[in-house]
Backbone as numpy.savetxt, mean C-alpha at the origin, in Angstrom:
# Nx Ny Nz CAx CAy CAz Cx Cy Cz
-17.90 10.23 -4.50 -16.88 9.49 -3.78 -15.70 10.43 -3.54
-15.26 10.51 -2.31 -14.07 11.28 -1.95 -12.93 10.28 -1.78
-11.79 10.57 -2.40 -10.66 9.64 -2.37 -9.44 10.34 -1.80
-8.82 9.69 -0.83 -7.54 10.20 -0.34 -6.43 9.43 -1.05
-5.28 10.08 -1.21 -4.15 9.50 -1.92 -2.93 9.53 -1.01
-2.16 8.47 -1.08 -0.90 8.40 -0.36 0.12 7.81 -1.32
1.18 8.54 -1.61 2.26 8.08 -2.49 3.56 8.23 -1.72
4.14 7.08 -1.35 5.33 7.08 -0.50 6.32 6.03 -0.98
7.56 6.15 -0.50 8.61 5.17 -0.81 9.15 4.62 0.51
9.33 3.31 0.53 9.90 2.62 1.69 11.06 1.74 1.24
12.00 1.53 2.13 13.02 0.51 1.93 12.58 -0.70 2.71
12.56 -1.88 2.06 12.07 -3.08 2.73 12.77 -4.32 2.15
12.44 -5.47 2.73 13.11 -6.72 2.37 12.14 -7.75 1.79
11.24 -7.32 0.94 10.30 -8.24 0.32 10.96 -8.93 -0.87
10.63 -10.19 -1.04 11.14 -10.91 -2.20 11.25 -12.39 -1.96
11.30 -13.10 -3.04 11.37 -14.56 -3.01 12.81 -15.06 -2.90
13.74 -14.28 -3.38 15.13 -14.74 -3.49 15.96 -14.28 -2.29
16.95 -15.11 -1.92 17.80 -14.81 -0.77 18.45 -13.43 -0.89
18.89 -13.07 -2.08 19.53 -11.77 -2.31 18.59 -10.62 -1.92
17.32 -10.75 -2.29 16.33 -9.71 -1.97 16.12 -9.62 -0.46
16.09 -10.77 0.18 15.87 -10.81 1.63 17.05 -10.23 2.40
18.23 -10.32 1.83 19.43 -9.82 2.48 19.71 -8.36 2.16
19.59 -7.97 0.89 19.96 -6.62 0.45 18.82 -5.61 0.54
17.60 -6.06 0.40 16.45 -5.16 0.41 16.32 -4.38 -0.89
15.33 -3.49 -0.93 15.03 -2.75 -2.14 14.17 -1.54 -1.78
14.09 -0.59 -2.67 13.17 0.52 -2.54 11.85 0.15 -3.20
10.77 0.51 -2.53 9.43 0.21 -3.03 8.60 1.49 -3.05
7.97 1.75 -4.17 7.02 2.86 -4.27 5.63 2.31 -3.98
4.92 3.03 -3.13 3.56 2.64 -2.74 2.59 3.72 -3.21
1.51 3.28 -3.81 0.39 4.18 -4.09 -0.83 3.59 -3.41
-1.45 4.38 -2.57 -2.66 3.96 -1.86 -3.74 4.99 -2.12
-4.90 4.51 -2.55 -6.08 5.37 -2.72 -7.23 4.71 -1.97
-7.86 5.50 -1.12 -8.98 4.99 -0.33 -10.17 5.92 -0.54
-11.27 5.36 -1.00 -12.47 6.14 -1.28 -13.56 5.91 -0.26
-14.29 6.97 0.01 -15.47 6.86 0.88 -16.46 7.93 0.46
-17.70 7.74 0.87 -18.76 8.68 0.54 -19.20 9.40 1.80
-18.69 10.61 2.02 -19.10 11.35 3.24 -20.61 11.63 3.21
-21.20 11.61 4.37 -22.64 11.88 4.48 -22.93 13.38 4.47
-21.92 14.18 4.75 -22.06 15.63 4.77 -20.73 16.26 4.35
-20.74 17.54 4.16 -19.52 18.26 3.80 -18.51 18.14 4.93
-17.29 17.78 4.58 -16.25 17.62 5.60 -15.69 18.99 5.96
-15.83 19.33 7.24 -15.33 20.61 7.73 -14.42 20.43 8.94
-14.24 19.17 9.37 -13.45 18.88 10.55 -12.68 17.59 10.30
-11.46 17.51 10.80 -10.63 16.33 10.57 -11.28 15.05 11.12
-12.12 15.17 12.14 -12.77 13.99 12.69 -13.77 13.36 11.71
-14.15 14.10 10.68 -15.08 13.58 9.67 -14.35 12.89 8.51
-13.05 13.05 8.47 -12.26 12.56 7.32 -11.58 11.24 7.65
-11.19 10.52 6.60 -10.33 9.36 6.78 -8.95 9.87 7.18
-8.34 9.22 8.13 -7.06 9.67 8.68 -5.91 9.06 7.88
-5.36 9.85 6.95 -4.28 9.30 6.12 -2.98 9.15 6.89
-2.82 9.83 8.02 -1.63 9.62 8.85 -1.68 8.22 9.46
-2.85 7.82 9.95 -3.01 6.45 10.48 -2.81 5.41 9.39
-3.29 5.70 8.20 -3.09 4.77 7.08 -1.62 4.66 6.72
-0.91 5.80 6.75 0.53 5.77 6.51 1.22 4.88 7.54
0.89 5.06 8.80 1.50 4.24 9.86 1.17 2.76 9.67
-0.05 2.48 9.25 -0.45 1.09 8.99 0.39 0.50 7.86
0.52 1.21 6.75 1.30 0.72 5.60 2.78 0.59 5.99
3.29 1.55 6.72 4.68 1.50 7.18 4.94 0.23 7.99
4.04 -0.10 8.89 4.18 -1.31 9.70 4.13 -2.56 8.83
3.23 -2.59 7.85 3.15 -3.75 6.94 4.44 -3.90 6.14
5.04 -2.79 5.75 6.27 -2.83 4.95 7.45 -3.35 5.77
7.39 -3.26 7.08 8.49 -3.73 7.92 8.48 -5.24 8.11
7.40 -5.89 7.72 7.31 -7.34 7.77 7.63 -7.88 6.38
8.72 -8.65 6.22 9.07 -9.16 4.88 8.02 -10.14 4.34
7.68 -9.96 3.09 6.79 -10.86 2.36 7.55 -11.43 1.18
7.36 -12.71 0.91 7.98 -13.29 -0.28 7.31 -12.78 -1.55
5.99 -12.61 -1.49 5.24 -12.20 -2.68 4.55 -10.86 -2.46
4.75 -9.97 -3.40 4.08 -8.67 -3.33 2.57 -8.83 -3.45
2.14 -9.86 -4.14 0.71 -10.13 -4.29 0.06 -10.35 -2.93
0.72 -11.11 -2.06 0.20 -11.37 -0.72 0.08 -10.07 0.06
1.13 -9.27 0.02 1.12 -7.99 0.73 0.00 -7.08 0.23
-0.14 -6.96 -1.07 -1.16 -6.08 -1.66 -2.57 -6.52 -1.25
-2.82 -7.80 -1.29 -4.15 -8.30 -0.94 -4.44 -8.11 0.55
-3.44 -8.31 1.40 -3.63 -8.10 2.84 -3.89 -6.64 3.16
-3.13 -5.75 2.55 -3.29 -4.33 2.83 -4.70 -3.87 2.47
-5.18 -4.21 1.29 -6.52 -3.75 0.89 -7.60 -4.30 1.82
-7.50 -5.57 2.16 -8.50 -6.18 3.04 -8.47 -5.56 4.43
-7.28 -5.39 4.97 -7.18 -4.87 6.33 -7.59 -3.40 6.43
-7.35 -2.62 5.38 -7.80 -1.22 5.42 -9.32 -1.16 5.46
-9.98 -2.00 4.68 -11.45 -2.03 4.73 -11.95 -2.44 6.12
-11.20 -3.31 6.79 -11.60 -3.76 8.12 -11.32 -2.71 9.19
-10.20 -2.02 9.11 -9.76 -1.11 10.17 -10.29 0.32 10.02
-10.52 0.75 8.80 -10.96 2.12 8.55 -12.39 2.06 8.01
-13.35 2.05 8.91 -14.74 1.75 8.59 -15.40 2.65 7.54
-15.11 3.93 7.47 -15.73 4.71 6.39 -15.25 4.30 4.99
-14.09 3.63 4.91 -13.53 3.26 3.61 -14.50 2.33 2.87
-14.73 2.65 1.61 -15.61 1.83 0.77 -14.86 1.10 -0.34
-13.73 1.67 -0.74 -12.91 1.01 -1.75 -11.45 1.38 -1.53
-10.58 0.42 -1.86 -9.15 0.60 -1.64 -8.39 0.14 -2.88
-7.46 0.97 -3.32 -6.52 0.61 -4.37 -5.13 0.70 -3.76
-4.35 -0.38 -3.91 -2.98 -0.42 -3.38 -2.06 -0.92 -4.47
-1.00 -0.19 -4.71 -0.01 -0.57 -5.71 1.36 -0.53 -5.05
2.16 -1.57 -5.33 3.52 -1.61 -4.82 4.45 -1.93 -5.99
5.50 -1.12 -6.11 6.45 -1.26 -7.21 7.85 -1.43 -6.65
8.49 -2.52 -7.05 9.87 -2.79 -6.68 10.75 -2.03 -7.65
11.54 -1.09 -7.12 12.30 -0.18 -7.98 13.39 -0.88 -8.79
14.06 -1.87 -8.22 15.14 -2.56 -8.91 15.00 -4.07 -8.73
14.12 -4.68 -9.51 13.91 -6.12 -9.36 15.16 -6.90 -9.77
15.35 -8.08 -9.20 16.57 -8.84 -9.44 16.55 -9.66 -10.73
16.24 -9.00 -11.83 16.25 -9.68 -13.13 17.48 -9.21 -13.89
18.20 -10.13 -14.46 19.39 -9.77 -15.23 19.01 -8.87 -16.40
19.66 -7.74 -16.48 19.49 -6.85 -17.62 18.25 -5.98 -17.63
17.44 -6.01 -16.59 16.21 -5.20 -16.61 16.54 -3.74 -16.34
15.93 -2.88 -17.07 16.03 -1.44 -16.88 14.63 -0.94 -16.54
14.26 -1.00 -15.30 12.91 -0.58 -14.93 12.50 -1.16 -13.59
11.22 -1.30 -13.42 10.67 -1.75 -12.14 9.62 -2.83 -12.39
9.16 -3.45 -11.31 8.12 -4.48 -11.39 7.22 -4.32 -10.16
5.95 -4.63 -10.33 5.07 -4.49 -9.19 3.70 -5.09 -9.42
2.85 -4.92 -8.42 1.48 -5.42 -8.49 0.55 -4.38 -7.89
-0.71 -4.47 -8.23 -1.72 -3.62 -7.60 -2.96 -4.45 -7.34
-3.74 -4.00 -6.37 -4.97 -4.70 -6.00 -6.03 -3.68 -5.67
-7.24 -3.92 -6.13 -8.39 -3.06 -5.87 -9.45 -3.89 -5.20
-10.01 -3.36 -4.12 -11.05 -4.08 -3.38 -12.13 -3.09 -2.97
-13.37 -3.54 -3.13 -14.53 -2.72 -2.82 -15.36 -3.41 -1.75
-15.95 -2.62 -0.85 -16.78 -3.18 0.20 -18.06 -3.71 -0.40
């Protein structure tokens, strides 16, 4: 299995609470997409296009979601649908500064889906 990795940070307005929807937050994204090439990859046309995947995730992040769980599940499902060589997808999203009183850390969810 060959796996591509994408680790990026976006500013977005995901959250259940009005404060989150108004102020936004930084989110760390980890995306791993695995596929089994039929031959040795020697040309970009044989590989999964991580630039297209980045653009896809970027677009998803621009649409506010109340629940990170919903976003994570949609991303994994849609990547399997849109990127046909993909056989498995892992997506993790971490809210850098969740709106909990006194928390020193982050909160997030991850989802793994296999074809």
